C-alpha positions in Angstrom: -56.0 64.2 145.5 -55.2 67.8 146.0 -57.3 70.7 145.0 -54.9 71.7 142.2 -55.2 68.2 140.6 -58.9 68.3 140.8 -58.9 71.7 139.1 -56.7 70.3 136.3 -59.0 67.4 135.7 -62.1 69.6 135.7 -60.5 72.0 133.3 -59.3 69.2 131.0 -55.7 70.4 131.1 -52.7 68.3 131.8 -49.6 66.9 130.1 -51.5 64.6 127.7 -53.8 67.4 126.6 -51.0 69.7 126.1 -49.1 67.2 123.9 -52.3 66.6 121.8 -52.8 70.2 121.2 -49.2 70.5 120.1 -49.5 67.6 117.6 -52.7 69.0 116.3 -51.1 72.4 115.7 -48.1 70.8 113.9 -50.5 68.7 111.7 -52.5 71.7 110.9 -49.4 73.7 109.9 -48.2 70.8 107.8 -51.6 70.5 106.1 -51.6 74.2 105.4 -48.1 74.1 104.0 -49.0 71.2 101.8 -52.1 73.0 100.6 -50.0 76.0 99.8 -47.4 74.0 97.9 -50.2 72.2 96.0 -51.8 75.6 95.1 -48.4 77.0 94.0 -47.9 73.8 91.9 -51.3 74.1 90.4 -50.7 77.8 89.6 -47.4 76.9 87.9 -49.2 74.4 85.7 -51.9 76.9 84.9 -49.3 79.4 83.8 -47.3 76.9 81.9 -50.3 75.8 79.9 -51.5 79.4 79.4 -48.1 80.5 78.1 -48.0 77.6 75.7 -51.4 78.4 74.4 -50.5 82.1 74.1 -47.8 81.2 71.6 -50.5 79.7 69.2 -52.8 82.4 67.8 -56.4 81.5 68.2 -56.0 78.8 70.8 -56.7 80.9 73.9 -56.2 78.0 76.3 -57.3 78.3 80.0 -56.9 75.8 82.8 -60.1 75.5 84.7 -59.0 72.9 87.3 -55.8 71.1 88.4 -55.8 67.8 90.4 -52.9 65.5 91.2 -52.9 61.9 92.6 -50.7 58.8 92.7 -51.6 55.6 91.0 -50.2 52.3 90.0 -49.4 51.2 86.4 -52.6 49.2 86.1 -54.7 52.2 86.9 -52.8 54.3 84.4 -53.4 51.7 81.7 -57.2 51.6 82.6 -57.7 55.3 82.3 -56.4 55.6 78.7 -59.3 55.4 76.3 -59.1 54.7 72.5 -58.6 57.7 70.3 -56.6 59.8 72.7 -53.3 61.3 71.7 -50.4 59.6 73.5 -47.1 61.3 73.6 -44.1 59.4 75.1 -41.8 61.6 77.2 -38.2 61.0 77.8 -36.8 62.1 81.2 -33.5 61.9 83.1 -31.9 58.5 83.0 -34.3 56.0 81.8 -37.4 57.7 83.1 -40.4 57.6 80.8 -43.6 59.6 81.1 -46.8 60.4 79.2 -48.8 63.4 78.0 -52.4 62.3 77.2 -54.7 64.7 75.3 -58.3 63.7 74.8 -59.6 63.9 71.1 -61.4 67.2 71.8 -58.3 68.9 73.0 -56.2 67.5 70.2 -58.7 68.7 67.6 -58.8 72.2 69.1 -55.0 72.5 69.0 -54.8 71.3 65.5 -57.6 73.6 64.4 -55.9 76.6 66.0 -52.7 75.9 64.1 -54.3 75.2 60.7 -57.2 77.6 60.6 -56.3 80.1 63.3 -59.5 79.4 65.4 -61.2 76.7 67.4 -64.5 75.4 66.1 -67.4 74.4 68.3 -68.4 71.1 66.6 -67.2 67.9 68.1 -64.5 66.0 66.2 -65.1 62.6 64.7 -63.7 59.5 66.3 -60.4 58.5 64.6 -56.9 57.4 65.4 -54.1 60.0 65.7 -51.8 60.2 62.7 -48.3 61.3 62.0 -49.6 64.6 60.9 -51.3 65.1 64.2 -48.0 64.2 66.0 -46.0 66.7 63.9 -48.5 69.5 65.0 -48.8 68.4 68.6 -45.1 67.8 69.3 -44.0 71.5 69.4 -46.8 72.4 71.7 -46.0 69.6 74.1 -42.4 70.6 74.1 -43.4 74.2 74.8 -45.6 73.1 77.7 -42.8 70.9 79.3 -40.3 73.8 78.9 -42.7 76.1 80.7 -43.2 73.5 83.4 -39.4 73.3 84.0 -39.2 77.1 84.3 -42.2 77.6 86.6 -41.6 74.6 88.9 -37.9 74.9 89.2 -38.1 76.2 92.9 -41.1 74.1 94.0 -40.9 70.8 95.9 -42.5 69.0 92.9 -39.6 70.0 90.7 -37.9 66.6 91.0 -41.1 65.0 89.8 -42.2 67.0 86.7 -39.0 68.6 85.4 -36.5 67.2 82.9 -38.9 65.7 80.4 -39.0 66.3 76.6 -41.2 65.0 73.8 -39.9 61.6 72.4 -42.5 60.0 70.1 -46.2 59.2 69.9 -48.3 56.0 70.0 -51.5 55.5 67.9 -52.3 52.3 69.9 -52.1 52.2 73.8 -51.6 48.5 74.0 -47.8 48.5 74.0 -47.8 50.8 77.1 -47.8 47.9 79.5 -44.4 46.8 78.1 -42.9 50.2 77.6 -43.5 51.6 81.1 -41.9 50.3 84.3 -44.1 48.9 87.0 -44.3 51.2 90.0 -46.1 54.4 91.2 -47.0 57.2 88.9 -48.1 60.8 89.5 -51.2 61.6 87.5 -51.7 65.4 87.0 -55.0 66.2 85.5 -55.7 69.6 83.8 -59.2 70.4 82.8 -58.7 72.9 80.0 -60.9 75.2 77.8 -59.9 76.2 74.3 -61.1 79.0 72.0 -62.9 80.9 74.8 -65.0 77.9 75.7 -65.5 76.5 72.2 -64.0 73.2 73.3 -63.3 71.7 76.7 -61.4 68.5 77.5 -58.7 66.8 79.6 -55.0 67.1 79.5 -52.9 64.6 81.5 -49.3 64.7 82.6 -48.3 61.2 83.8 -44.8 60.8 85.3 -43.2 58.0 87.4 -42.3 58.4 91.0 -38.6 59.5 91.1 -36.2 56.9 92.5 -34.5 58.1 95.7 -30.8 58.9 95.3 -31.0 59.4 91.5 -32.7 62.7 91.5 -30.4 65.5 90.4 -29.9 68.7 92.3 -31.9 71.8 91.4 -28.8 73.6 90.1 -28.0 70.7 87.8 -31.6 70.6 86.6 -31.6 74.3 85.9 -28.3 74.0 83.9 -29.8 71.1 81.9 -32.9 73.1 81.2 -30.9 76.2 80.1 -28.7 74.0 77.9 -31.7 72.3 76.3 -33.5 75.7 75.8 -30.3 77.1 74.1 -30.1 74.1 71.9 -33.7 74.4 70.9 -33.4 78.1 70.1 -30.2 77.4 68.1 -32.0 74.7 66.2 -34.9 77.0 65.4 -32.5 79.7 64.3 -30.4 77.4 62.1 -33.4 75.6 60.7 -34.9 78.9 59.5 -31.7 80.0 57.7 -31.2 79.8 54.0 -29.0 77.1 52.5 -27.2 77.5 49.2 -27.1 74.2 47.2 -25.3 74.2 43.8 -25.9 71.8 40.9 -22.5 71.0 39.4 -22.4 69.3 36.0 -18.7 68.5 36.2 -15.4 69.7 37.4 -12.2 70.1 35.3 -8.7 70.8 36.2 -6.5 73.3 34.3 -3.1 74.9 35.0 -2.6 78.5 35.9 -1.1 79.2 32.5 -4.1 77.8 30.8 -6.4 79.8 33.0 -4.6 83.0 32.2 -4.8 82.3 28.5 -8.6 81.8 28.5 -10.5 84.3 26.4 -14.2 84.9 25.7 -15.4 82.2 23.4 -13.0 79.4 24.5 -14.8 76.1 25.2 -14.1 73.8 28.1 -15.4 70.4 27.0 -17.0 68.2 29.7 -17.5 64.5 29.4 -20.9 63.4 28.0 -21.6 61.5 31.3 -21.9 64.8 33.1 -25.6 65.1 32.2 -26.3 61.7 33.9 -24.3 62.4 37.1 -25.1 65.9 38.1 -24.0 66.5 41.7 -25.7 68.6 44.3 -23.1 70.3 46.5 -23.1 72.5 49.6 -21.3 75.8 49.8 -18.2 74.0 50.9 -18.3 71.7 47.8 -19.4 68.7 49.9 -21.5 66.4 47.7 -25.0 65.9 49.1 -26.8 63.9 46.4 -26.8 63.1 42.7 -29.3 63.6 39.9 -29.9 64.1 36.3 -30.4 67.3 34.3 -33.9 67.8 32.9 -36.7 70.2 32.3 -39.9 71.0 34.1 -42.5 73.5 32.9 -40.1 75.1 30.5 -37.3 75.6 33.1 -34.2 73.7 33.9 -34.6 71.2 36.6 -32.6 68.6 38.5 -34.2 65.2 39.3 -32.7 63.4 42.3 -31.9 59.7 41.4 -30.7 58.7 44.9 -31.4 59.5 48.6 -29.4 62.4 50.1 -26.0 61.2 51.1 -25.9 58.4 48.5 -23.6 59.2 45.6 -24.7 56.4 43.3 -28.1 55.4 41.9 -29.7 52.2 40.7 -28.5 52.7 37.2 -24.9 52.6 38.2 -24.2 56.3 37.8 -21.9 57.8 40.5 -20.4 61.2 41.2 -16.9 62.0 40.1 -14.7 62.4 43.1 -11.7 64.0 41.2 -11.6 66.7 38.7 -10.8 65.6 35.1 -8.1 67.2 32.9 -9.7 70.0 30.9 -10.0 69.9 27.1 -9.8 73.5 25.9 -11.0 74.4 22.4 -9.6 77.9 21.6 -12.0 80.4 20.0 -11.2 81.3 16.4 -12.9 84.4 14.8 -14.7 83.7 11.5 -12.8 84.7 8.3 -14.3 87.0 5.6 -15.5 85.1 2.5 -13.8 87.7 0.1 -11.3 90.5 0.2 -12.6 94.0 -0.6 -11.2 95.7 -3.8 -9.6 98.4 -1.8 -7.3 95.8 -0.2 -6.2 94.1 -3.5 -3.2 96.4 -4.0 -1.9 95.8 -0.5 -2.4 92.0 -0.8 -0.6 91.8 -4.2 2.1 94.1 -3.0 2.8 91.7 0.0 2.8 88.6 -2.2 4.5 89.8 -5.5 6.3 93.0 -4.7 5.9 96.7 -5.4 5.8 96.4 -9.2 2.7 94.1 -9.1 0.6 96.3 -6.8 -2.7 97.1 -8.4 -3.2 100.9 -8.8 -6.7 102.1 -9.5 -6.8 103.9 -12.9 -9.3 106.3 -14.6 -12.6 105.0 -15.6 -13.0 104.4 -19.4 -15.3 106.7 -21.4 -18.4 104.8 -22.4 -18.8 106.9 -25.6 -15.3 107.4 -27.2 -14.9 109.8 -30.1 -14.1 108.0 -33.4 -10.5 108.5 -34.5 -8.9 108.0 -37.9 -5.4 107.0 -38.6 -2.9 109.8 -38.8 -1.8 108.8 -42.2 -5.3 109.1 -43.6 -5.9 112.5 -42.1 -2.5 113.8 -43.3 -3.2 112.8 -46.9 -6.1 115.2 -47.2 -8.7 112.6 -47.7 -12.3 113.8 -47.4 -13.6 111.9 -44.5 -17.2 113.1 -45.0 -17.6 111.0 -48.2 -15.9 107.8 -47.0 -18.1 104.8 -47.3 -17.2 101.9 -45.0 -16.6 98.5 -46.5 -19.2 95.9 -46.0 -18.0 92.6 -44.6 -18.1 89.6 -46.8 -21.2 87.4 -46.3 -20.7 83.9 -45.0 -16.9 84.5 -45.0 -16.9 84.3 -48.9 -14.4 86.2 -51.0 -15.5 88.8 -53.6 -14.7 86.4 -56.5 -17.1 83.8 -55.0 -20.2 85.8 -55.3 -22.8 83.9 -57.4 -23.6 85.1 -60.9 -26.6 87.3 -61.0 -26.4 88.3 -57.3 -25.3 91.9 -56.8 -24.4 93.2 -53.4 -25.4 96.9 -52.9 -23.8 98.6 -49.9 -26.2 100.6 -47.7 -25.6 104.3 -47.7 -23.8 105.3 -44.5 -22.3 108.5 -43.2 -20.9 109.7 -39.9 -23.5 112.5 -39.7 -26.3 109.9 -39.9 -24.7 107.8 -37.2 -24.4 110.8 -34.9 -27.9 111.9 -35.6 -29.2 108.4 -34.7 -27.1 108.4 -31.6 -28.2 111.8 -30.3 -31.3 113.1 -32.2 -31.6 116.2 -30.1 -28.1 117.5 -30.7 -27.4 120.5 -32.9 -24.7 121.0 -35.5 
């Protein structure tokens, strides 16, 4: 053995030791890289949950710790306790995952959405309901959308991206039949809500991706952008106003009849229109049928069938075609009598000019007494004329009974004038 070999043995250097040091260096670098990737993945999940919580006023969600591990289906089923909220996730292809929220976290999210704050008291034990699912679904979708955005460039993108909310389960027993047997990634987030008012667990459980079926990052990004655009479009359209018209009936008239319509004309509708009122869209597409009624002193429409069904259980159905219109012309009311000023014109039109009535002078209510011209011309004294008394009972003068003498009452024109106008002077 040479001196150089002895020196190498004493110093512990040689080909084997050099190879060991190189492997150790590579393992250390790989471990550091894996730790960095795991830290970046944990930071992405923290940001995703925090951005989701920031959209809900009063929630103030903070992720305290993030851990990730792999487990089999049996371990996944054992870790799910009764009372937790189970959200079924739908992924690419036939992949199916889970979001599991403990009762405390579920209660805190619901409190923040309903009251605007997270209470400190512990929630009672109960099963999740459909109302809970309707409140939790938008938040889970927002969390998954943020995960897609933050993890798009990370190595774990093919594991956690591409999932959306599907449905919920109030009983964990069917999970063994719904999930495929295999390896799952269990991502555990320990979260705090309402500045520490509530703390609990939030799990994201996804299956191990099958090799060869994972899509490329550019395809995943395009799918995420398309899904985000569809969601934003759905929100914008869902918040817009919709005009729905209640139509009693529809009639068909010609253009000539339409031009002849005047105020007061009546378009008669069939009596069945009150029983088959149709709800139509702005494009005249029938949506449902109902009946005309009244509620709280206002006109109302009561639906008698589900939307899209145009006949009800009573046999009433919507008219698909417009019926011919029955138009009742408006006739102005006639006067009950003709004024006196128009009598002449009316008689002139009917009987001619010679029968027209001409208004004459008004008669004197107190005419002067007149005598015949023959009496006045004979020089008879009119002051001493005594008028003849009429015969009583229509009897003649010769028929007066014997012993009965009729004496005329004295009468003169001066006396008559005095009685008529006592204040007049001669």
